[in-house]
N, C-alpha and C positions, 0 to 999 in steps of 0.2 A: 231390796230391789231385786226384781226377777230378771231372768235372762232376757225375756222379751223386752223389758224396758232398758236393759243395758246395751243391747245390740246397736241401737242408733248412736250411743255414745262412742262405741268403738269405731263405727263408720265415720263419725265426726272427727275423731282423732286422726284416722288414716287420711281423710281428705285434707285436713289442715296441714298435715305433714307434706302432702303433695303440693299445696299452695306455697309452703315455705321453700321447698326444693326448687320449684319453678322460678321463684322470684329472687332467690338468694344470689345467684351468679350474674344474671343478665336481665334485669327488669326492663331494659330498653328494647328487648326483642319482642316483636309482635307475637310470635308463636308462644313465648313464655307468658306474655300478658294475657292473651286470649285463653290459654290453658288454665292460668290462675283464675280467671273469671269463671270459667266452666266448673272447675273444681270447687270454687267458692260457692257457686250455686248449689252444688251437691252437698257441701258442708252445711249451707243454710237449710237445705231440705232435711238433712240428718238432725240438725239442732231442733227444727220445728217438730219432727216426728218424736224426738226424745221428750220435748216439753208437752206435746199433745198427749202422749201416753201417761204423763204425770198430771194432766189438767183435771181439777176437781169438779168442774161444772161446764155446761154447754157454752156459756159466754166466753170463758177462758179458752175452751177448745176451739171456738170459731176464730178468735184472734190468732191463735197459733196456726190454724189452717190457712189463714190469709198469708201469714209469714212463710209457711211452707210453699205456697204457690208463687210467692215472689221468686224463689229459687227455681221451682219446677218450670215455670213459664219461660224463664231465660235459658234453661238447659238446651233445648234443641238449636236455638240460634247460635249460642256459644259453641256448642259441639260441632255444628256444621261449619262454622267459621274456622275452628281449630283444624278440622280435617282438611279444608281447602288450603290453609297456610302450610300445613304439614306436607301436603302434596304439591305445593307451589302452583295452585290452580285458582287462585282468588280472582284473577282478572277474567278468566274464562267463564266462571259461574257467579259473577258479581250480581247479576239481576236476581238470581234465586236467593242470594245472601241478603239482598235488600228486602226481598219479600219476607224472609225468615225474621229479620229484625223488625220489620213493620208489624207482622202478626204478633210478635212478642210484645211490642209496645202496646198494641191494642188490647190484648188480654191482660196485660199488667194494669192498664188503666181501669178495666172492668173489675179486676180483682181488688185493687186498692180503693176503688169507689164503693165497694160493698154491694155491687150489682147482684141482685137475686137471679138475673138472667144467666149469670156465670156461676155463682156459688150461692145456693139458697140457704145454707146453714150447715149444721153437723148432725150426725146421728150416732147413736151408741150401737156398738157391735160386740161380738164375743171377744175381740182383740183390742177393744178400746174405741175411741172416737174415730169417726170416718166422715168425709165430706158429703153433703147433700147437694148433688149437681143441679145446676139450672139448665135451661134449654140450650145455651151456647156451649155448654161444657163438652158436648159431643164434637163440636167443631174444633174446640181446643184439643181434644183427644186426637183428632185426625192430624192437626198441625204438629202435635208433639211427636207422633210416630213417623210421619212423612219425612221430616227433616233428620230424625235419627236414622231412619232406614236409608235416606239419601247419602248420609255420611258413610254408612256401612257399605253401600254399593261402591262409592268412590274408593274406599279402602280395599275392597275386593279387587277392583280393576288395578289398583296400584300394586297389590300383591302379585298379580300375574305379570306385571311389567318389571318388577324389581329385578335388578341385575346383580345383586349381591346378597349373600346369605344373611348377614346381620340385618339388612334392611327388611328382608322377608320375615325374619324372626320378630323384629320389632313391630312390623305391621300386623303379624298374626296375633301378638299379645293384645294390641289395641282393638283389633277386629273381634277376637273372641270375648274380650272384656266387655266391649260394647254390646255384642250379641247377647251375652248373659244378662247384662243390665236391662236390655230391652225385653228379653224374655221374662225376667223376674217382674218387671213392671207390668208387662202384659198380663201375666197370671193374676196379679193383684187386681187389675181392672176387670178381668173376666170374673174372678171370684166375687168382686163387689157387684158387678152387673147381674149376675145370676143368683145372688143371695135371696132376692125376694121370691124367685120361682122355685129355687131348690135350696131350702134352708140348710141342708147338710153341707152345702158348698162353703157356707160361711165359716165352718169350723176348720177349713184348710188354713194352715199358717201363712201369713203374708210374707212372701220371700223377697219383696222389693229391696228391703234394707240389707239382708244378707247378700243379695246379688250386687248391690251397690258396694259392699265391702270387697267382694271378689273383683269387681271392676277396678276398685282403687288399688288392690294388690297387684293386678296385672299391669296397670299403668306404672306402678312403682317399680315392677320388674323391668319394664321397657326402659324406664329412666336409668335405673341402676346398672342393669346387666347389658343393655343394648344402647346405652348412651343417647336416649332421645333428647336429653338436655345435658349440658356440661355441668357436672357436679364434682365437688372436691371430695377427697378421701374421707374427711370428717363427716360431711353430709351423707356420703355413701354408707359409711359404717353406721351412722345413726339411723339411717333409713332401714338398713338391713336388720339391725337389732330391734328397731321399733316395730318392723313388720313381724319379726319372729316373736317379739314380746306380745304383740297384739294377738297373734295366733295362740300362743301359750295361755294368755289371759282368757281368751275365749274358751279354751278347753277347761280351764280352772273354774270359770264362771258356770259352765255346764255342770261340772262336778258339784259345785256349790248348790246349784238349783236342785240337783238330785238329792243331796244331803238335806236340803231344806224340807223337801217333801217327805223324806224318809224319817227324819228325827224332829220335825216341827221346830226348826231353828231359824225361822224367818227373822226374828228380832235380832239375831246375831249375824245376819248376812254380811254386813260390812266387815266384821272381823274375819270371817271365812274367806272373804275376797282379798283383803289387804294382806293377810298373813302369807298366802302363797306368793303374792307379788313381791313382798318384802324379801322372801326367801330367794326368789329368782334374781333380783337385783343384787342381793348380797353375794350370791353365787358368782355372778359375773365379775364382781370386784375383787374376788379372792383369787389365789393362784390357780384355782380350778377353772377360772374364766378363760385363760389362754387356750387350753385344749378344746374348750367348747367353741371358741372363736375360730380355731384352726378347722374344727369339724364343719362349722358353718361355711367357711371359705371353701373348703373342699366340696361341700355339698352344692353350693351355688356357683362356684367358679373353678370346678375341678380341672377343666381343660387349660386354665391359665397357669397351672403349676408347671406344666411342661414348657410353656413359653418363658416363664420366669427363669427356669433352669437353663434354657438355651441362651438367653441373653447374658446370664452370668458367665457361662462357659465361653461365649464369644468375647466378652470383655477381657477375660484372662488371656485368651489366645492372641488378642491384638498386640499385646506388649512383647510378644516373643518373635514377631515376624519383621523382616527387614526388606523383603522383596515387594515392590509396589504392586505388581500384578497378583502376587499371592495374597496380599492383604485384601485387595479388591475382590478376588474370587472367594476367599474365605468368608468375608463379610456378607456378600450377596447370597452365595449358595447356603451358608450357614443359617441365615434368616429364613430363606424359602423352605429349606428341608427340615430345619429344626423346629420351626413354628407351624409348618404346613400352610404356607401362604399361596395365594393365587399367583403372585409375581412380586418381583422386587427389582429396582433399578438404582444404580448409583451414578450421579452426575458430578463430574469434577470440573473445577473452574479452569478454563483455558484463557490465559491472559491475551494471547494473540487474537483471539476471536471475541474477547470480552463477553464470554458466554460460559454457562455450565453445560458441558457436553457429556452425553451418555458414555460412560467408561465400561460398564458391565450391566447386563440385564439377564435375569433368570426367571423362568415361568414354568408353572406346572399344569396350567389349564389352557394354554394357548393365548391367554390374555396378556397384554403388555400395557405399559404406562402410557403408550401413545404419544410420546414426546422424545425427540432426539436431542434437543438442546433448549436452554432457557437463558435469555439475555440477562446480564447483570443489572439492567435497569428495570427488570420486571417488578411489578408491584408485589408479587409473592416473595421475591428475593429481598426487596426492601423491608417487607414485614418481618422476614426471618432475621434480618440484621438488627432490627429494632427490639425484637422480643426474644426472650429465652424460651426454651422448651419446644415441644412438638406441636405442629399445626395439624389438628384433626379436621380433615376436609368436611365431614358431616357436621362439624360444630362451627364452621365458618359463619353461619348465620345465627348461632346460638351463643357463641363465645363473645363476650363484650369486646375483647381486644381485637377479635377477627371480624367484628360486625362490619366495620367500614371497608375492610378488604373485600368482603363478599360483594359489596356494591360496586367498588372500583374495578376489581379484577374478576368479576363473576364469570365472564366468558372464558378467560384464561384458566381459571381454577376448574371450571367444569370440563374443559377439554382434557385435563390430566386425569387419567384413570388410576386413582390411588386412594388409599384409605388414610395414610399418614404422610406428611411431608416433614422429614427430619433433617435439620441443618447440621452439617459438620462444621464446627467452629474452632478456630485457632487464634488465640489472642484477640477475640472479639470479631474476627473476620470470618465470613462464610467461605469455606474452601471447597465445600461439596454439598450435595443435596441427596438424601436417601428417600426414594419414593417407595413406600411399603404398601403392598396390596392388602387385601382382606384375608382374614383367616378362612381356611376352607371350611371350618366348623361353623362359620357364621357368627362366632363370638366377637365381642369388641376387645380392644386393648384397654385394660383398666389403668388407673392412674399410676400404680406402681410400675406397670410394664412400660408406660410412656416415659416415666422417669428413667428407667433402666435403658430404654432405647436412646434417650438423650445422652446419658453417660457413655453408652457404647459408641454413639456417633462421634462424640468428642475424642474418645480414645482412638477411634479409627482415624480421625483427622490428625492426631499427633503421630500415630504410627505411619500414616502416608507421608507426612512431612519428613519424618526420620528416614523413611525409605527413599524419598526424593533426595535428601541431603547425602545419603549414602551413595545413591546412584550417581549424583552429581560429582561427588568426590572421586568415585571410581572412574567416571568418564573423564574428569579433569586429569586424573593420574594417567589414564591411557592417552589422552590428548598430548600431555606434556612428554610422555614417552615417545609418541610418534613424532612430535615436533623436534625432539632431541635427535631421534634417528635421522630425520630429514636434514637437520642442520649438519650432522656428521657426514651424511651422503653428499650434501651440498658442497662441503669443503673439499671432497675428494673426487666427486663425479665429474667426468669430462663431457658427458652427453646430457644436454638439456632434456631430451625426450625421455631418458631413463628416470629423471626426477619427476617429470609430469606423470608418467605411468605409475610411479610409487604413490603420488598424491591421490590420484583418482581411485586406486585400489584401497588405500587406507580410508578414504572418504566412504567408500562402499561398506567397508568392514565396521567402522565406528558408528556410522549412522544406521547401520542395519538395513541398507537398501540394496536393490538388485542392480541398479544402473547408476554409474557416476561417469561424468564426462567433462571435458574442458574444451572450450572454443575460444579462438582468438580473432580479434578484429583485423581484417585485411581489406582496406578500401571500404566498401559498404557491406561486406559480407562477413559472417561469422564462420570461420573455417574450423572444422573439427580437427583437433590436434591430438587428443588422447582420450581413451575410454576404457571401461572395464571389459574384460574379455568374456562375453556371454552372448548367447543367441538373441537375447532381448536387445542388447546394445547394438548388434548388427542391424537390427530393424529400424534404428533411429538415426541413421547417417544421412538424413536429408539436409539439403542446403538451407541456410537461414540468412536473412538480412537484418540489419539494425531495425528494431521495433517490431519485428515479425515474430509472432507466437510468444510464448512465455519467456523463452531464453532471450529473444530480441528485446522484450520489454524490460528485462533486468538491465541490459546494456543501455537502453534508451533512457531509463530513469536513474541509472547509477545507484540503485537501491536493491537490497535483498527482497526476494519474493517467495512466499510460501502459499501453495494452493492445495487444498484438501483433495480435490478430485479434478484432474485436468479435463476429463470428459464432460464436466458440467460448467467449465469456465469459458466464457465468451471470448476471452483473449487467445485461447488456444486455437492455433490454425486449423480450420476444418479439414484441410488436406492431410493433416497428420493424425487426426482423431481416429481414423479407421485403422491405421497402423498401430496406434497406441492401444486401442481397444482389442486388437488382435492378440497383442502380447500381454494384455491385462494391466496396463499402467494406470495409476490413479494419482497418488501423492507426488508433489513436485516441490523442490527447494532449489533456488539459484541465488548466487551472490556474485557481484562484479569483481573482476580483477582491475586494479587501478595503478596508474603511473602518474605521479604528480597530481593526484586527485581526479584524473580523467579515466573513464572506463576503457580498458584495452581488451577485455575478454570476459567470459563467464564460466564459473565452475558450478555445475549443477548436478542434481541427483533425482532419480525417479524411484518410486516404490510401487509394488503391485497391490498395496493396501491403501484404503482411504486414510490419509494421515495428514494432519496439519502440523507441520514442524514448528517447534517452539523456539524460545529465545536461546536455549542452550544449544540446540541444533544449528541455529543460524550463527552463533558465536564460534562453534567448532568449524563449520564450513568456511566462515570468514577467515579463521586462522590459517586454514589450508590455502585459501585464495591469496592471502598475504604472502605466504611462502612461495607460491607459484609466481606471484608478481615480482618478488625479489629475484627469483631465478631467471625469469624472462628479461627483467630489466638488466641484470648482470650480463646475460647473453647479448642483449641489444647493445649495451655499452661496449662490450668487447668487440663486437662487429663494427660499431661506429669508430672505435679507436683504431681498428685495423684499417678501415677505409680512410680515416683521417691521415694515418701515417702514409698510406699510398698516395693520397691526394697531396700531402706536403712534399713528398719526394717528387711527385710529378710537377708540382708548382716550382720547386727548386730547379728542376731540369728545364722547365719552360723559361724561368728567369734567366738562366744561363744562356739559353738559346736566344732570348731577347737581346741580351748584351752582345752576343756574337753577331746577331743580325744588325744591331746598330753600327758596330764597327765595320762589317762588310758593306753596309749601305754607304757609310762614309767614304770608304775606299773606292766604292763603285761610282759614287756620285761625281767625283772629281773628273775622271775621264769622260763620263757621260755629259757633264756640264760643258767641257771643252768641245766635245763632239757636236752637241746641239748648238752651242754658241758659234763656232766657226762655220757650221753649215749655214746658219742664218746670215753670217757676215759674207760668206761666199756667194750666197744667192743675191744679197743686196749689191755686192760689188760687180756682178756680171749681168745685172738686169739690163744694162745699156748695150751689151754685146750679144751676139747670137752664136757663141762658141758651142760646138757640139762634141760629144764623146760617144764614138761608135754609133753615130747617127742620132744620138739623143742630146737634147740641150743640157748644158751643165747645170742650169737652174733646176731641171727636172730631177737630176741625180741628187742635188743638194736637198731638194724637197723630200726625196725618199729617205735620205740620211736623217733629216730632221724628224720625219714622222716616226721612223723606227726608234730613234733615240727618245722621243717624247713618250712612246709606248712604254719603254723600259723605265722612263722617269716616273710615269704614273704608277707603275707597279711598285717601284721602290717607295714612292711617296705614300701610297696607301698602306704598305707594310709599316712604314715609319709612323704613320698616323695611329696604327694599332699599338705599336710598341712604345710610342712616346708618352710620357706622363704629363697629360694636359691638365691644367687646372680647370674646374668647372667654368664654362664660358657660354653664356646664352647670347645668341645672335640669330639673325634671320637664316632659316634653313629651309631649303627646298627638299622635301622628303623624296621626291622622285629622283633627284640628283644623288641623294645619299644611297638610295636603293641601287641605282646604276653603278655607283662606285663600288659598293659591296659585291655586286654580282661580278664586276670586272676583276675584283681582287681574287676571287676564287673560281673564276670562270674556267680557267685552264684545267684545274683539278676536276671540275664537274664534267667537262668535255671528255677528259680521258676515261672517266667511268661511264660514259654514254648517258649522262643525266641531262635531260632536256629542261631548259629554263624558259618559262613563258612569263612575259611581263605585260600586265594589264594595268597600265598606270594612267590615272585620270589626268586630262590636260588642264582642267580648271582647278587643280589642287592649290589652295592658298598656302603661303609660307607659314612655317612654325617659328615660334620663339623658343629655341632649344639649343642644346649642345650637340653640334653635328658629329663630333668624334664619338660621343656616347651612343647616339642613335645608330651610327655606322657599326659600332661594336655589337649592338643588339641584332641588327640584320645579319651580320657575319656569323654570329653565334647560331642563329636560327637556321641559316643556310648550311652551316657546317653540320649541325645535328641532322638535318634532313638528308644531307649527302651521305652520312654514315648509315642511316637506317635504310637508304635506298640501294645499298650495295648488294643486298640479298633479295631485292624485289625484281620481279619480271618487267613491270612497267615502271620506268624511272623518270619521274617528271616532278618539277617544282614550279608552282605558280605563285607569283607575287602580284597582288592586286592592291591598288590604292583607290580610295574614294573619299569624297567630302560629304559629310552628313550635316546639312544646314540646320536641321531640327535640333540636333544635339550640340551644334557648334563644335565639331571635332573632325579630325582627319583619321581615317581608319586604314590600317594595313593588314592584309591577310597573307600569311605564308603557309601554303598548303603543299603537302607531298602525297605521293601515292604509295607510301610504305605500309607496313602492317598495322599501324596505329599504336596507341599506348594502352597496355592492359588496364582494365578498370580498377584493379586493386592497387595500381601505382599512381592513378590520377591525382589523388590527394597529396602525394609526396613529391611530385616532379619539381616543384619550386623550392624544396628544402635544400639548404646548403649541404654540400658533400653527398647528396643522394644521386646515385647513378647506377644504371644497369649495364654499363659498358665494361668490358674487360679492363684490367689494370693496364695503364699506359695509354688508354684511348680517351680518357676523360677524368676530370677532377670532381664532377658533381657540382661545380660552382657556376657553370654557364647560365642556366635558366634562372638560378637565384640572382645572379648579377643582372640579367635582363629585367627581371621583375623589379629589382631595386631602382634601376635607371628609369624605367617607365613610370613607376609610382612617384619617383622624385620629380618627374615632369608633370605630375598631376593626372596621369593617365592610368590605364589598366591593361593587363595582358592576361589572357585566359586561353585555354585550349578547348576546341570543339572537336571531339574525338569520335571516330567510328572504327571500332575494332575490325581489322581486316580490310579497311578502305582508306586508311591514312589518317593523318593528324592535320588539323588546321589551327594555327596560332593566330589569334586575333588581337591586334594592338589598337587601342584608341588613345589619341593624343589631343587634348583640348587646345583650342585657339585662344590665346590670351589677347587682351585689348592691345590696340596698335601702339607699339613703342618704337620711337625713332632710334635707329642704330647709328652710332658714330661711324664716320667714313673710315675704312681700313685701307691697308695697302693694296687690296685687290677689289676695291669697291667701285666697279664700273669703269667706263672709258676715261682715259686721262688726257686732259688738254695739253697742248704743246708747252713745254717748260723752257724759259729763256736759258741761254748759255750760262753754265755755272762752273766754278773751279772746284774740282772734286779730288780728294785724297783717298786712294784705295789701299787698304792695309790687309795683307794676307801672306802667310808664310809659304803658301803654294803659289809659285810664280805663274803657273798656267792659269790658275783661278784669277790672280790679279790682272794678268794680261787680258783675259777674256772680258772681265768687267771694264777694263780700260777701253778695249775696242768697242764694246756695246755703247758705252757712254760717248766715245769719240764719234761714232756713227750718228748719234743723236745731237752732235754739235757741242758737247761739253769739253772743257779743258781738264785733262786727267793727269795726275801724278800717282806713282805707286810706291809702297814701302813694304819690305819683306818681314817686318816685325814691329812691335809696339814702340820699341826704343827709337828706331829710325823715324817712325811717324811722329813721335814727340819732338824730335829735333826739327822736322819739317814744319811742324806747327809753331815752333819757336821762331823759325826763320821767316815765315810768311803766314798770311791768312787764307782760309779756305771756306767756301760756301757750304760744303758737305763733306762728311767723313763716312766711308763705307768700310766696315771692319769685320773680319771673321771673328767668331766667338771663341773658337778653340785654336789657341796659338801657344807655342812654347814660351816659357819664362813668364811673360806678362800676357794674360788672356784678355779677351774683349772687355768684360766687365771691369777688370783692373785698369786697362787702358782708359776706359771711359772715366773712371773715378779720378785717375791721375790728371786727365785733361780738365776735369771739373775743378780740381785743386789748383792747377797752374794757371788756368785761363778763366777764372771765376768772372761771370758776366760777359765773357767773350767766347764762350764755348760754341763751336759750330754744331749744327744738327748732325745726328748720327743715324746710320742704318746698319744693323748687324746682319751677318750672313751665317747660316748654320746648315750643316748637312747630316745631322744625326739627332738622337734623342736628347732632349734638354733635361738637365738635372733640376732638382727642386730649387736649389739656390739660384740657378740661372733664371728659372721661371719667376721666382720672386723679384729678382732684379729687373727683368723686363716689365713686369706688372707695375713696379714702383716707378720706373723711369719713363714708361710709355714710349720707349724707343721701338720703332717698327723693326720687324725681323723678316729677312728674305730667306726663304727655304730653298736649299738645293734639292734637285736641279731646278733651274729657273730659265725663263725665256725673256726676251726683250721687254714684253709687256709687264712681266713681274717686276723688272727693274724700274720701269717707268712708274708703276704704282707705288713702289716703295719710296722713290724720290719725291713723288708728289705728296705722299703722306707725311714725309719728314719735313718738307719745305713749305707746303701750302696749308695742309690741314690744321697745324697748330695756330695759324693766323686766324 
């Protein structure tokens, strides 16, 4: 076999190798399939040429010529289709592709049909059999070169637009290989066309097959060296040595041909060919094969050796580092500078953002990865979790495993400017992503380098985890140390502000921030209490309200808040952004201070860097916030304890005063009662005469005495009403009357301080079903508070207004003053028990709390309508209940005339007893008196009485004891009772009166009061 006949065999073997390579890894890829079809057509061409050159006669030669054209006709369409897929331009040039396949189908039909219009037969030439073209063969010739040239033009444009070195190198190989193949085929056609005119041209050797071989070699280089397809290491090595073996065999064949001619050894040609080949394969399998393999690797992949060494060195270095930042810098910088990359970026998982965030990026060409973060639900991340190894971006459409990823995440993948996507995995979880740019040399990363990169990435993941654990342990140690110091200071420090300053300063130090501050809630505002001492902190002392800006949002939500850049956050108050930008603030972290689960303040930090604080930072700041909360709560409790002690002492003093007041009132009421009673008797006794004193009627003087005494009586009665312990008692109450009585009670004190009282009381006010004593206490408390705040005011006026609201079915009372008003930060606390702003001795902090309890117990509401600087207005709303009939009491309206009765009056005070006897005598009753209960019992034993009027407080046997003794001795014959009292009733006495339903006559009293009591005792029970 001559070299001329052997060359098609070599080309056939090369093309079959390319078919195997393209289909071995991803036969589902359109690019792989179309390339396999194209190379198969070349292989069919090579096979046909081989058999054509061995054909013994024209008939056999014609059959093989038809087979040759089966492959040749399909070549332009397959090649054009391959180029369009390779350049991702199929859709754009679809019409031309359809034309190419249409013409290919047409010529194939003509060829297989044996049409002489296409192929007339074969002819013998100096180099063997050649086709005899028909009339349409020239049209086929145009089709053949038009589409090959079109593919060549597309490749040329793609080469100009290529943005990476290895893409350009890969495109150049395909471009040059195609150009050489076209040129070789074109020379064969020209030689064939001019042979009839110029016979010498026919002796030129047909270079179509050698050009086909070169074309196959260049495609093989693009596949192996520039990763046009994804190939394994075994395939790569086989292809490398297959290519080298083919080249060496070609040289040996040439030498064999020379020896054949020189020594006439044609009969032994096979021996001369097989022997060198056997020697080569034997050499490769011996220990000498490894040096040859290294030499070939260095020859074809000499630049990869430096990459390999860099990756090995970085892998060793990773295990020696403990600082997280140093690990990141060493990894990224080492790859970029050691391998000479365009760029490299490391993304680390941030749990708070649920994303992989760029931690470090290095570039040598100004090009970057073009991505700042990647969400953890990204399709790329999901693919990296499911698969091992490195994702080569250019192979996403060629790698069977990544084929679906290209379709689903094509846009996302294309936006990332990277050559490799390397996952950093720890225990199966992706903890980081390494985006590796291209080599500046334009070389690809071979399989061994990709494996080393994967190992390096996992070692980096372990090193970063160790660094995090070390950093976390160190931070925890420092946190415990600081908390320990805070606890010691807490036990000894007397000043709360000192501890708060220590907390914010340690927050700044441990978090590595420029600003730390603490605000506390006072009313609706967050008041700045402590901050780090720096010019930046001084620029942040703006007022804040609940829910306002980021700090207010922390308090409103009662949850920690971390913001990477406050200038980009919509919640950050626009009024503050200018100041924040001026001092360069970006990152923010805030946590709430809590008391009983409710937010009471905010501890927060700012940094001049874009930083999203993590869980460890939140935990650290929360620990400091908890310490601050403990300190503040301890301070608050200490203050409340002090105030409670003062309030208790004040209450004790008031209780003592109340007891004294009750005794004084009792002693005062006796003479007052006599005075009023005798004045009335005097006037009644002289009504029929015209006696005068100093020109004035005696009855006029008696009236003056009675009026003055009644005024004293009302004052004492009102004070007793406040001091007396009344059981809750609901009855008809006229609110206007209650207001008038309260004003009268403290009217003198108001007049002394020049406080004007205006009454605007509605005349049509309906009665309430309420406890009059409790309502009077509420009004007195409000008047007393207003009186106290008006002492420092220039305009001193209190206005009391009542109105009926029919729409809401309630009665409304307003108590307004012209004082300074209530500060806004105190509004929320004025109804709290023991809360007061008055100096010690001027209030217990229970007044408004008591008022609120009374009003709410009546189903109403009390609130303050406040204007700072213009006074306070307390608004009370009391609902009207459905009409309830009130049982007649001792003072329930006019009393009809009562027939003459026999009455026994019992009182240890003879003046009181005589007064009652005289009042009753004037009304026509028969009266007897007794100075004590024992005497009264004797009188009851001696005779019967219609009524007994007895004092409650008496020596030896008091009123209740006397009553029970009468019940015991005169069961079924006990006369009705009326009790008289002049002071505060005890709890036992109240229970007794409630149980027996005995009416009670309160001192001081007038004739009408006595009549009411008698009527109630004698008539009402019937």
